[in-house]
PAMITOR-649393 format. One record per residue (C-alpha): residue number from 1; x, y, z; residue in one letter. Coordinates in steps of 0.25 Angstrom, whole numbers. Layout:
<nodes>
<NUM,<X,Y,Z>,'A'>
...
</nodes>
This chain:
<nodes>
<1,<213,246,-279>,'M'>
<2,<202,245,-269>,'S'>
<3,<192,234,-269>,'A'>
<4,<180,243,-273>,'T'>
<5,<188,247,-285>,'E'>
<6,<189,233,-291>,'L'>
<7,<179,226,-299>,'N'>
<8,<176,214,-291>,'W'>
<9,<169,201,-296>,'F'>
<10,<167,187,-291>,'K'>
<11,<177,178,-295>,'S'>
<12,<173,167,-304>,'S'>
<13,<181,158,-296>,'Y'>
<14,<172,160,-284>,'S'>
<15,<162,149,-279>,'D'>
<16,<149,153,-284>,'S'>
<17,<141,144,-274>,'S'>
<18,<141,155,-264>,'N'>
<19,<141,169,-271>,'P'>
<20,<145,176,-258>,'S'>
<21,<158,169,-257>,'D'>
<22,<166,173,-268>,'C'>
<23,<179,179,-272>,'V'>
<24,<179,192,-280>,'E'>
<25,<190,197,-289>,'I'>
<26,<193,210,-296>,'A'>
<27,<204,211,-306>,'T'>
<28,<213,222,-310>,'T'>
<29,<224,222,-321>,'P'>
<30,<235,218,-310>,'T'>
<31,<227,211,-299>,'L'>
<32,<215,201,-296>,'I'>
<33,<208,206,-283>,'H'>
<34,<201,195,-275>,'I'>
<35,<191,197,-263>,'R'>
<36,<181,189,-255>,'D'>
<37,<167,194,-260>,'S'>
<38,<162,193,-245>,'K'>
<39,<172,204,-241>,'S'>
<40,<174,213,-252>,'P'>
<41,<182,224,-244>,'Q'>
<42,<190,213,-237>,'G'>
<43,<204,207,-241>,'P'>
<44,<207,204,-256>,'R'>
<45,<218,198,-264>,'L'>
<46,<225,204,-276>,'A'>
<47,<232,195,-285>,'L'>
<48,<240,197,-298>,'A'>
<49,<232,191,-310>,'P'>
<50,<243,180,-311>,'T'>
<51,<241,176,-297>,'A'>
<52,<226,176,-299>,'W'>
<53,<227,166,-311>,'A'>
<54,<236,157,-303>,'E'>
<55,<226,157,-291>,'F'>
<56,<213,154,-299>,'I'>
<57,<216,139,-302>,'P'>
<58,<220,137,-287>,'Y'>
<59,<207,144,-282>,'A'>
<60,<198,137,-292>,'S'>
<61,<204,123,-289>,'G'>
<62,<208,122,-304>,'S'>
</nodes>
């Protein structure tokens, strides 16, 4: 699936103090896609939902 076919939105885990610096995510039934909002055509990650769930506490400092 191409980046333009996905429904991207700002992750609630992004720092809201600088709106231009954020992580965007797009979900599909089998993958969570992650990209830098400043570079929408640049590299992106794709994680299984279980890996995303394990990553969130680490990334948010919880």
